[in-house]
N, C-alpha and C positions, 0 to 999 in steps of 0.2 A: 141236581140236589146234592147237598152234603149228606153222607151216610147218616140216616136217622134224624136229619134236620131239614130246615126249610131251604127253598131254592136260593142259591146265590144270585145276586144281580150281576150283570156284566161288569158294572163299575167295581163292585167289591172283589170280584174274581180278578179283574185287571190289576187292582191295587195289591192283591196277594201275589200275583205273578211279578209285579215290579219289585217286590221285596226280596226276591231271589236275585242275587248277584250272578248274572250269567254273562258277564263281559268276556268276550272271546278275542284273544286267549285269556284264560284257559277254558272258558265255557261253563263247565259245571252245570250242565242241563239236566243231569240225572234226577236231582231232587224235585224240581218243578214237573218233570215228566212223570215221575212216580205220583206226585200230588194230583195231577190231572187224571192220570190213569186210575187212581183210586175213586175219583168222582164218577168217571165214566163206567168203570166196572160195577160200582154200586147201582148204577142206573140200568145195567143190562148189557153193556158193551163188552165184547171180548177184547182183551188188551194183550199186546206183546211189546217187548222192549228190545231194542237193538243198539248195542254199545260198540262204537268203533274204536274207542280208547277209554281208559278209566274215567268215569264221570261224564262221558259224552254219549248221552242216550237219546235215541229217537223213539217216540211212542207211536204205535199203530193200534188204533181202536176201531172195531167193526161192530156195527149193529146189523144183525141178520134181517133180511127182508123176505117177502113172499115171492119174488120173481123179478127178473130184469137186473141189469147191472146197477150197482150202488152209485150214489152220488159221492164224490170225493171232496174233502176240504183239506187244505194244507196251510201250515204256518210254521214259523221257527221260534225257538226260545232264546237263542243267543243274541247278544247285542254287541255293538262296537264299544271301544273304550270311551271314557268320559271326556277326554280332551284336556287341554291345559287350562282353559278358562274356568273361572269359578262359577258354580251353579247358584242361582238364586233360591232354588228349592232342592231339598235333599233328593238325589236321583233314585233313591231306593225307598222313599217313604210313601209314594203314591199320593202326593198332596193334590188336593182339588182347590182351585182358586179361579173365581170368575168363569166357571164353566169349562175350565181346562184341567185335564188330568196330566200332571207332570211326572216325569221319570225317564231314566234311560230305557228305551224300548217302548215308550208309550205309543208312539206312532209306528215304530219299526221294531217289532210289531205285536207286542204283548196284548194290546187292546183288541186287536183282531183275533188273536188266539182265544182270548176270553169270550168274545162274541160268538165265535164258532162253537166253543164248548157249551156255552149256555144254550145256543140254538139246538145243538146236538142232544143235550140233556132233555130239552122239551120234546124233541122228536121221539126220544126213547119212551116217553109217556104214552105215545100213540101206539107203541108196540110194533109188531111185524106185519101190519096190514098192507104196507106199501113196500117198495124196494128198499134196499138197505142203505146204510151210510158208512163211509170210511173216513176216519180222521188220520192224517199223517202229520204229526207234530215233531219237527226235526230239530236236531242239534247241528251246529256248525254251518249254517247257511252263509254267514258273513264271510267265511273263509272257503269260498268256491264250492258251496253245497256239499260239504263233506258227509253230513248225515244222510242226505238223500242218495248220494253215490253209494254209500255203504249199504243202505237198505236195498238198493237196486242190485247189489252183488249178492245179498243174502236171500232174496226172494225173486221169483219170476212174477213181476208185477203186471204183465201183459193182460189186459182185459179186466183188471181188478175193479175199475170204475168206468162208468159211461160218460162222465163229465167231471171237470175239476174246477174248484174255486180256490184261488190263491189269495190269501188275505193281506198282501203287501199294501202299503199306504197309497190310496187313490182318492181319498175324500168320498168314498163310496161310489165313485164314477166307474162304470165298467170299462176295463181295458182288455184288449184281445191280442195284443202283440207286444213283445219286448225284444230289445236287441240282444245279440249274443256278445261274448267277450273272449278275446284271446290276448294273453300277455306274453311278451318276449323279453329276453335278455339279449342285447346286441352288444358284442364286445369287439374291440380293436386291439391288436397287438403291436408293440413297437420294440425298440432296442434301447436299453438303458445306457446312459452316459453321464458324465459330470455336467452339472448345470452350467458351468463356465465354458463348456465345449459342446453346445447343442448340435453342432454339425457332425459330431461323432456318433450321434444316436439317431433313432427314429421315434418321434414323439406320438404316442398313441392318443394323447388328448387332442392333438391337432386333427387326427383322423376321425375320432368320434365326434368332434365339433362339425366336421364336414358331413358326417352321417346325419346329425341333427338337422342341418340345413337341408339336406336332401329329403328328409322326412317331412319337413314343413310344406313341401310342394308335391308330396306323393299323391298321385292320381289313382283312385280305386278303380276307375273305368267301369262303373256300374251305375245304373239308373237308381234314383232314390226310391225307397219303399213308400207306398201311399200313406202309411200310418207312422212310419219310423224315420222317414227322411233318409239322409245319406249316412254311410258309415263314417266313423271318426277315428282319429289317431292322436294320442297324447303321449309325449315324452314326460314321464313322471319322476324319474330319478336319474342321477348322473354321478359317477364316481371314477376316480382315476389317479394314478401316480402314487408314489410311496414317500416322497419328500420334496420340499420346495427347491432343493439344490440338486435334483436329479431330473434327467429326461425321462418322462413317464413311459414305461414299457407296457402298460396295460391301462385300459379305460373302458367303461361300459355304461350303457343306459338301460333303463327299464321302460318299456313301451306298452301302452294299453290301447287296444284296438276294439271298437265296438262295431260288431258285424250286423248286417241285416239278412233276412231270409234269402237263401239262394247263394250266398257266398260260401266258398269252401276254404277252410284254413290252409290246406296243403297248397292250393293254387296261390293264395295270398302270400304265403311264406316264400314260395318259389319266385314270385314277382319281386318281393322285397330283396331277396338275395341277388336277383339279376340286376336290379337298379342300384343297390348299394355296393355291389362288387364282391368278388370272391375272397377278398382279404378280411372281411368282417365275419364274425361268427354269430349266427342267429339261433337262439335256443328257445323253444316254446316252453313256457313255465306252467301255464294252466289254460283251460278253455271251458267255456260254457256256451251252450247252443242258444240260438235265437228261437223264439216261439211266435207263431201267428195262427190264429183261427179265422176262418171265413166269416166276415160280418153277417153273411146271409144264412149262416147255420141256424136252424130253428131254435135250438136251445139258447144260443146267444141272443136271438131276438126276444125270446121269452124273458131272459135275465134283464135285458134292457127295459122291457115293459114293466117288470117288477120294480126295478130301480126308479123308473119314472113316477111310480106311485108316491115316492118319498122325496125325490129330487126335482120333480116337475117334468113336463113333456119335452120332447125334442132331443133326447139323449142320442149321441152318436158315439159308438165305442171307439176308443182311441188306442194309442201306443205309448210306451215309455222307453227311455234310453237305458235304464238299469236292467239287470237280469235278476231272476228269481230261481227258487227251487224247481219251478216248472221247466227250466232248461234241462234238468235231469229227469224229473218225474214224468213230464208229458210224453217224451219218447219212450220211457221205460214202461209206461202204462198203456202203450199202444196208440198214442196220439189222440186221446179224446179231446173234444172241444174244451178249451180252457179259457177261463175269465179271471182276471186279476181285479179284485174288488175288496177294499178294506177301509176301515174308518180313519186310519191315520192320514196325516198330511205329508206328502212326499217332500215338501220343502222343509219339514221339521226333522226328517231322518238324519241321524248322526250329528245333530246340532246340540250345543249347550242349551240347557233348559228345554229339552225336547218335551212336547206335549201332544195330547190328542184331545179334541173337543168331545166333551161328555155327550153332547147331542148327537155327534156322529157315531159314537160308540153304541148308544141306544138304537139309533137308526140302523146300524149294521146288523144287530141282533134280529130286528124285524125283517130286513132284506134277506139275510141268510135263512131265516125261518120260512119265509115265503118261497124262496128258491127250493128249499128242501121239500116243502109241502107240495109244490107243483111237480117236482120230479117224482116224488113218491106216490102221487095221486091220492094224498090224504087231505 
């Protein structure tokens, strides 16, 4: 509910969130975090704010319960840039056209945040008869989970929740696993010389080109995961040389590796170094952990049963190749069972004219509400 006013619909709340420009960088999540915190506080939630840099605020909202560990919901407020292509709809207006809600962050993932908050506000009306609810609305997810990492350094999150719902875009299909990610800078060094006398130097571009070819055939030597498949490696950037008339004395590539559960980054890096050779420099830039919950977990089975009420029978929980704030929060929370389930469409994330189906948004409010009611025993 708005303070002193009627309940906001999930669509109206999503449109209000889309009006906040939270493109990351710079993010500017503080204002929408305070806005949502005000709604939740007025409904009886205890709210706390955690700022990892000016204007970069994560909201933690807690509804006390009568016993047992609370149910956790998490989503992020930041979005990616608009891109270079022109938008048909204003990315901050929250336009609704033919059942689609348009805007940057509609699918990834302000619609899910709106659905979580509306479901949480309705649970507040039930009071503290059941277990509690915790909402973690983060800043900086799009840049390697900065807000979640900061929160985990500020608080001991272990045991804070008994299960976690992550609202990333899945079309409301339950997902129980996602890949991890590690990014490397791999550099080669050479010796500069005049471009007319290349034999007098050592060309680092030639060496980094050899590295690229070596990586194309890199063997991870690990069996595929049943839900996530095999790990992957992508060379995303390349740079080198300081002038066309010079032998390049430096060149580098940026490499993105998507890991599956059981892989260890230190072992992977050692293998890369051994295969590429001691003359290249491998620097780890950032890392996010993979997440996987047992499909036989009773709560996961319950969530799938709830989702089937709306999506139809025969749901099998799946996996996704992207990573989420769960890569930080799930281990920090003590590894509770975790499901990724949100109204957005994964195929629309980060795209021009991003949208979320209004029907999926309404559906997610009902699913979140049923998950919360079942957990709380209300």
